[in-house]
C-alpha positions as CSV (number, residue, x, y, z in Angstrom):
1,M,11.0,60.9,50.6
2,K,13.9,63.3,51.3
3,T,12.9,66.1,53.2
4,L,13.6,69.8,52.9
5,H,16.2,69.8,55.9
6,Q,18.1,66.8,54.4
7,S,18.4,68.6,51.1
8,L,19.5,71.6,52.6
9,Q,21.8,69.7,54.7
10,G,24.1,69.3,51.8
11,D,23.3,65.6,50.6
12,V,25.6,65.8,47.6
13,R,25.2,62.0,46.1
14,V,22.8,61.5,43.2
15,G,21.8,58.4,42.2
16,G,23.2,57.0,39.2
17,Q,23.5,54.1,36.9
18,T,27.2,53.3,37.6
19,G,28.9,52.9,40.8
20,V,30.7,55.9,40.6
21,P,29.3,58.5,42.8
22,A,28.7,61.9,41.4
23,E,27.6,65.2,42.9
24,R,25.0,67.8,42.6
25,R,25.5,70.5,40.1
26,G,26.6,73.5,42.7
27,S,27.3,71.0,45.6
28,Y,30.6,72.7,46.5
29,P,30.3,75.8,48.8
30,F,31.2,79.2,46.9
31,I,33.0,81.2,49.5
32,D,32.0,84.9,49.4
33,F,34.8,87.1,50.5
34,R,32.4,89.8,50.9
35,I,30.0,87.9,53.3
36,L,33.4,86.6,55.2
37,N,34.2,90.4,55.7
38,N,31.0,91.8,56.6
39,T,30.3,89.5,59.0
40,A,33.4,89.9,60.6
41,H,33.0,93.2,61.2
42,S,29.6,92.7,62.5
43,G,31.4,90.0,65.4
44,E,29.6,86.6,64.0
45,I,32.6,85.3,63.2
46,G,35.1,84.6,65.8
47,T,36.2,81.4,65.4
48,K,37.9,78.7,63.1
49,K,34.6,76.7,63.2
50,K,32.7,79.2,62.0
51,V,34.8,79.8,58.9
52,K,33.5,76.1,58.1
53,R,30.1,77.3,58.0
54,L,30.5,80.3,56.3
55,L,32.5,77.7,53.8
56,S,28.9,75.5,53.4
57,F,26.9,78.9,52.6
58,Q,26.6,78.5,49.0
59,R,25.9,74.7,49.2
60,Y,22.8,76.0,51.5
61,F,22.3,78.9,49.4
62,H,21.9,77.0,46.1
63,A,20.1,74.3,47.2
64,S,17.0,76.1,48.7
65,R,16.6,78.5,45.3
66,L,16.4,75.0,43.4
67,L,13.7,73.9,45.8
68,R,12.1,77.2,45.3
69,G,12.2,77.2,41.9
70,A,14.3,80.4,41.7
71,I,16.9,79.7,39.5
72,P,16.5,82.0,36.3
73,P,17.4,80.8,32.6
74,S,20.4,81.8,31.3
75,P,20.1,84.9,29.6
76,L,20.8,85.4,25.7
77,H,23.4,87.2,24.5
78,F,23.3,88.6,21.5
79,L,26.5,89.7,19.5
80,D,26.7,91.7,16.2
81,E,28.4,90.2,13.3
82,D,31.6,91.8,13.2
83,Y,32.4,90.1,17.0
84,L,31.0,86.9,15.9
85,G,33.0,87.0,12.4
86,Q,36.1,87.5,14.7
87,A,35.1,84.9,16.9
88,R,35.1,82.2,14.0
89,H,38.1,83.7,12.4
90,M,40.0,83.1,15.6
91,L,38.4,79.5,15.8
92,S,40.1,78.7,12.1
93,K,43.2,79.1,14.2
94,V,42.6,77.4,17.3
95,G,45.3,74.9,16.9
96,T,48.0,77.6,16.8
97,W,49.6,77.9,20.4
98,D,49.5,82.1,20.5
99,F,46.1,81.3,20.8
100,D,44.7,84.8,23.0
101,I,41.7,83.3,24.9
102,F,41.1,86.5,26.8
103,L,40.1,88.2,23.6
104,F,38.4,85.0,22.6
105,D,36.3,84.6,25.4
106,R,35.5,88.7,25.0
107,L,34.6,88.1,21.5
108,T,32.1,85.2,22.6
109,N,30.8,87.6,25.5
110,G,31.9,85.5,28.1
111,N,31.2,82.3,26.4
112,S,34.7,81.0,25.4
113,L,34.5,77.6,26.9
114,V,31.4,76.6,25.5
115,T,31.8,77.9,22.0
116,L,35.6,76.3,22.0
117,L,34.5,73.0,23.0
118,C,31.5,73.0,20.4
119,H,34.0,74.0,17.4
120,L,36.3,70.9,19.0
121,F,34.0,68.4,19.0
122,N,32.8,69.2,15.9
123,S,36.2,69.4,13.6
124,H,37.4,66.3,15.3
125,G,34.1,64.3,14.2
126,L,32.9,63.7,17.6
127,I,29.3,64.6,17.1
128,H,29.1,62.3,14.5
129,H,31.2,59.4,15.7
130,F,29.1,58.9,19.6
131,H,26.0,60.2,17.6
132,L,25.6,63.3,19.9
133,D,22.9,65.5,20.3
134,M,24.0,69.0,19.7
135,V,21.3,70.5,22.0
136,T,22.3,67.6,24.7
137,L,25.8,68.5,24.3
138,H,25.1,72.1,24.1
139,K,23.1,72.0,27.5
140,F,26.1,69.7,29.5
141,L,29.0,72.8,28.7
142,V,26.6,75.6,29.5
143,M,26.3,73.4,32.7
144,V,30.3,72.9,32.9
145,Q,30.6,76.5,32.3
146,E,28.4,77.9,34.7
147,D,29.8,75.9,37.2
148,Y,33.0,77.3,37.1
149,H,33.2,80.4,39.9
150,S,33.6,83.5,37.6
151,Q,34.6,85.7,40.9
152,N,37.8,83.7,40.9
153,P,40.7,85.2,39.1
154,Y,42.3,82.4,38.0
155,H,40.0,79.4,38.9
156,N,37.2,80.2,36.2
157,A,36.1,79.0,32.9
158,V,38.6,81.3,31.0
159,H,41.5,78.8,32.2
160,A,39.3,75.7,31.5
161,A,39.0,76.9,27.9
162,D,42.7,77.7,27.7
163,V,43.5,74.4,28.9
164,T,41.4,72.7,26.4
165,Q,42.6,75.1,23.8
166,A,46.3,73.7,24.9
167,M,45.0,70.3,25.5
168,H,44.0,70.3,21.6
169,C,47.4,71.6,20.5
170,F,49.1,68.3,22.3
171,L,46.3,66.0,20.7
172,M,47.4,67.4,17.4
173,E,51.2,66.7,18.2
174,P,52.3,64.1,15.4
175,K,53.8,61.7,17.7
176,L,50.5,60.9,19.5
177,S,48.0,62.0,17.1
178,S,48.4,59.1,14.8
179,F,47.6,56.5,17.6
180,L,44.6,58.5,19.2
181,T,41.2,57.1,18.9
182,P,38.1,59.1,18.9
183,L,37.3,58.1,22.7
184,D,40.9,59.0,23.8
185,I,40.2,62.6,21.8
186,M,36.7,63.1,23.4
187,L,37.9,62.0,27.2
188,G,41.2,64.5,26.6
189,L,38.8,67.3,25.9
190,L,36.3,67.2,28.6
191,S,39.1,66.4,31.3
192,A,40.7,69.5,30.1
193,A,37.6,71.3,30.2
194,A,36.1,70.1,33.2
195,H,39.5,69.4,35.4
196,D,39.2,72.4,37.4
197,V,35.0,73.0,37.5
198,D,33.5,74.3,40.7
199,H,36.8,75.1,42.4
200,P,36.6,77.8,44.8
201,G,39.6,79.5,44.8
202,V,41.5,78.3,47.8
203,S,43.7,75.0,48.3
204,Q,43.0,71.8,49.9
205,P,45.3,72.8,53.0
206,F,42.8,75.7,53.7
207,L,40.0,73.5,53.4
208,I,41.6,71.0,55.8
209,K,42.2,73.4,58.5
210,T,38.9,75.0,58.0
211,N,37.2,71.1,58.8
212,H,35.5,71.4,55.7
213,Y,33.1,68.5,55.1
214,L,34.9,67.6,51.4
215,C,38.0,66.7,53.2
216,S,36.1,64.0,55.5
217,L,34.5,62.8,52.4
218,Y,37.7,62.2,50.5
219,Q,39.3,61.8,53.7
220,N,42.1,64.6,52.9
221,E,43.4,63.1,49.5
222,S,42.8,64.5,45.9
223,V,40.1,66.3,47.7
224,L,39.9,68.8,44.8
225,E,40.2,66.6,42.2
226,N,37.6,64.5,43.4
227,H,35.3,67.0,43.2
228,H,35.7,68.3,40.1
229,W,35.7,64.7,38.8
230,R,32.4,63.9,40.4
231,S,30.5,67.0,39.6
232,T,31.5,66.1,36.1
233,V,29.8,62.8,36.6
234,G,26.9,64.2,38.0
235,M,26.4,66.9,35.0
236,L,26.8,64.3,32.7
237,R,24.2,62.6,34.5
238,E,21.6,65.2,34.8
239,S,22.4,66.3,31.2
240,R,22.3,62.3,29.7
241,L,24.6,63.2,26.7
242,F,25.8,59.8,27.0
243,A,22.3,58.5,27.7
244,H,22.0,56.5,24.5
245,L,25.5,54.7,24.8
246,P,26.0,51.5,26.3
247,K,26.0,51.0,30.2
248,E,29.5,49.8,29.9
249,M,30.9,52.7,27.6
250,T,29.4,55.3,30.1
251,Q,31.3,53.4,33.2
252,D,34.6,53.5,30.8
253,I,34.2,57.1,30.4
254,E,33.3,58.0,33.6
255,Q,36.2,55.6,35.4
256,Q,38.5,57.3,32.7
257,L,37.6,60.9,33.1
258,G,38.2,60.4,36.9
259,S,41.7,59.1,36.0
260,L,42.5,62.3,34.0
261,I,41.6,64.9,36.3
262,K,43.1,63.2,39.4
263,A,46.3,63.2,37.6
264,T,46.3,66.6,38.4
265,D,46.9,66.1,42.1
266,I,50.2,67.9,43.2
267,N,51.2,64.8,45.5
268,R,51.5,62.7,42.5
269,Q,53.7,64.8,40.6
270,N,57.0,63.2,41.1
271,E,55.4,59.5,40.5
272,F,54.2,60.9,36.8
273,L,57.4,63.0,36.4
274,I,59.5,59.7,37.4
275,R,57.0,57.0,35.2
276,L,57.6,59.3,31.9
277,R,60.9,59.4,32.3
278,D,61.7,56.3,32.9
279,Q,59.6,55.1,29.9
280,L,61.2,57.5,27.3
281,N,64.6,56.6,28.5
282,N,63.9,52.8,28.4
283,Q,61.9,53.3,25.4
284,N,59.0,51.1,26.0
285,L,56.1,53.2,25.6
286,R,53.6,51.8,23.5
287,L,50.9,54.2,22.5
288,E,49.4,50.9,20.6
289,D,48.7,49.9,24.2
290,A,45.4,51.4,25.5
291,Q,47.0,52.0,28.9
292,D,50.2,53.9,27.5
293,R,48.1,56.3,25.4
294,H,45.7,57.1,28.2
295,F,49.2,57.6,30.7
296,M,50.1,60.2,28.1
297,L,46.9,61.7,27.9
298,Q,47.2,62.2,31.8
299,I,50.9,63.6,31.0
300,A,48.8,66.0,27.9
301,L,46.3,67.3,30.8
302,K,49.1,68.2,33.5
303,C,51.3,70.3,30.6
304,A,47.9,71.7,29.6
305,D,46.8,72.7,33.2
306,I,50.6,74.2,33.8
307,C,51.3,75.9,30.1
308,N,51.1,79.7,31.2
309,P,54.8,80.0,31.5
310,C,55.1,78.6,27.9
311,R,52.9,81.1,26.4
312,M,54.0,84.5,24.6
313,W,54.7,86.7,27.3
314,E,51.8,89.3,26.7
315,L,49.5,86.0,27.6
316,S,51.6,84.2,30.5
317,K,52.1,87.6,32.3
318,Q,48.2,87.6,32.5
319,W,47.9,84.2,33.8
320,S,50.8,84.9,36.2
321,E,49.2,87.8,37.8
322,R,45.8,86.3,38.0
323,V,47.0,83.2,39.9
324,C,49.0,85.2,42.1
325,E,46.0,87.1,43.0
326,E,44.1,84.2,44.1
327,F,46.8,83.1,46.4
328,Y,47.1,86.6,47.8
329,R,43.1,86.5,48.1
330,Q,43.7,83.4,50.4
331,G,46.2,85.0,52.1
332,H,44.0,87.7,53.3
333,L,41.2,85.5,54.3
334,E,43.8,83.3,56.3
335,Q,45.2,86.4,58.0
336,K,41.7,88.0,58.8
337,F,40.6,84.6,60.5
338,E,43.7,84.0,62.6
339,L,44.7,81.3,60.4
340,E,48.9,80.3,59.3
341,I,49.3,82.1,56.0
342,S,49.7,79.6,53.3
343,P,53.4,79.2,51.5
344,L,53.1,81.9,48.6
345,C,49.6,83.6,50.2
346,N,51.6,86.3,51.8
347,Q,51.6,89.4,49.3
348,Q,53.8,91.4,51.7
349,K,56.2,88.5,51.1
350,D,56.0,86.7,48.2
351,S,56.4,88.9,45.0
352,I,55.0,87.8,41.8
353,P,58.1,87.4,40.1
354,S,59.8,85.5,42.8
355,I,56.6,83.0,42.5
356,Q,57.0,82.3,39.0
357,I,60.6,82.0,39.2
358,G,60.2,79.4,41.5
359,F,57.5,77.8,39.5
360,M,59.0,78.0,36.4
361,T,62.4,76.2,37.3
362,H,61.1,73.4,40.0
363,V,57.8,72.7,38.2
364,A,57.2,73.5,34.9
365,E,60.8,73.1,33.6
366,P,61.1,69.6,34.8
367,L,57.8,68.7,33.2
368,F,58.4,70.0,29.7
369,K,61.6,69.1,29.1
370,E,60.1,65.3,29.0
371,W,57.2,66.5,27.1
372,S,59.6,67.9,24.6
373,H,61.5,64.6,25.1
374,F,58.2,62.1,24.1
375,T,57.6,64.7,20.9
376,D,61.1,64.5,19.5
377,N,61.2,68.4,20.0
378,S,58.8,69.0,17.7
379,P,58.0,72.9,16.6
380,L,55.4,73.1,19.0
381,A,57.5,72.1,22.2
382,E,60.2,74.0,20.7
383,N,58.6,77.1,20.8
384,M,57.3,76.4,24.2
385,I,60.4,75.5,25.6
386,S,62.0,78.9,24.1
387,N,58.4,81.0,25.3
388,L,59.7,79.2,29.0
389,T,63.0,80.0,28.7
390,R,62.4,84.1,27.5
391,N,59.7,84.4,30.1
392,L,61.9,83.2,32.9
393,A,64.7,85.6,32.1
394,K,61.8,88.2,32.2
395,W,60.8,87.5,35.4
396,N,64.6,87.5,36.6
397,S,65.2,90.9,35.1
398,L,61.8,91.7,37.0
399,Q,62.8,90.4,40.3
400,H,66.5,92.1,40.5
401,T,64.7,95.4,39.6
402,Q,62.2,95.3,42.4
403,P,63.1,97.3,45.7
404,S,64.5,95.1,48.3
405,S,61.7,95.9,50.9
406,G,59.1,94.8,47.8
407,G,59.0,90.9,48.4
408,G,60.4,87.7,49.0
409,S,63.3,86.3,47.4
410,S,63.2,84.0,44.5
411,D,65.6,81.5,47.0
412,S,62.9,81.7,49.5
413,N,60.0,81.0,47.6
414,S,61.9,78.1,45.6
415,N,62.4,76.8,49.2
416,K,58.6,76.9,49.6
417,I,57.8,75.3,46.6
418,N,60.2,72.5,47.0
419,D,59.0,71.8,50.6
420,Q,55.4,71.0,49.2
421,T,56.2,69.4,46.0
422,G,59.0,66.8,47.5
423,Q,61.5,67.0,45.3
424,G,60.8,70.5,43.8
425,T,58.7,68.6,40.7
426,E,55.4,68.7,41.9
427,N,52.4,69.6,39.6
428,E,50.9,72.6,38.8
429,E,50.4,74.1,42.3
430,Q,52.5,75.6,44.2
431,T,50.6,76.3,47.7
432,G,48.5,73.1,47.0
433,N,46.0,74.1,45.4
434,E,44.9,71.5,42.6
435,G,45.3,72.7,40.0
436,D,46.8,76.2,40.4
437,T,48.6,77.4,37.5
438,P,51.4,80.3,38.6
């Protein structure tokens, strides 16, 4: 029998019916910046090694609360009929590209991810097709939503809901939708909802240089993506959402979810972009083939994850400010503990406009041009490219109106992005944060 000490020391694996390792819910250490700041002033932290201990604080804290049975049940939130009516009205337009996820999150009292997924599972007929129990589905979705860190400016449940809504739009593209099976649709929605679950708000390089235990666990490769995937597997098993399905099918679901979520790794961006470009140019993409459909689901998830520059300006700007705030928080933390400040995380040198210009030019635009090619320039794709062009022009105008001392230049930030993305075509992160989307 496992001892209390073993539990508190973070045995993050849970037993399962398949060969896919899973991680206990909440196993990922929450980085409490207040604790770091307070202990720094008290002299308790003076070395990089001690940062690692703080990074493990939430894991121990969460485990101890579970063992004491101190986790309170989720509070019930009651909204008046006016708010609920507005939320239902928004869901009737969930397939439109100008869907305002921030407003929807307010109307659902912070439950945008759960509400959105329940609606989409129902509207796509997935509950009926897979004989899912609604109570169990809701339980699983609440687990996913709660395992996002609300204190993250960007990597939180609202981002997950935004990516899920974008994924829904992409799944409805005529070029793709006619080939998709119910399993494809469910995998696409689940991977979007859980692709950044339990994200700590800092990058993989930050975890590596602070000797975080997950880096050892995954040998410094796709550390966050692997954790997002295996945390999702753990929640699926804990909720028993698919317990009624054949073992072979649940194994396949878990493996495909892993393949989709890990496709968001920045280090694999060129691999995906080159393959997509080649298959489109050679016209050898066969969506009747399950492997090619899965590849396009990977591409769709990558597009959904970095679609912020393709939203209308009012929404795109909010996301840009949020992700840069998360970058800056990491930079402040690195500065405080005398660590090298990561690229694009220095608030004194890296301005929001310059970060966005580099990201949109070298990361978003190449991918969305190929996506538009795939869709035969569908109305949605044309709208996205049009927004991207306008938003880029807007950031350029803001960059030029800033004082010369107000941040790094666009060229210098473009070089930083190129350095981190190989050829300037890498995925959603400019700082090496899996899933970061300026």
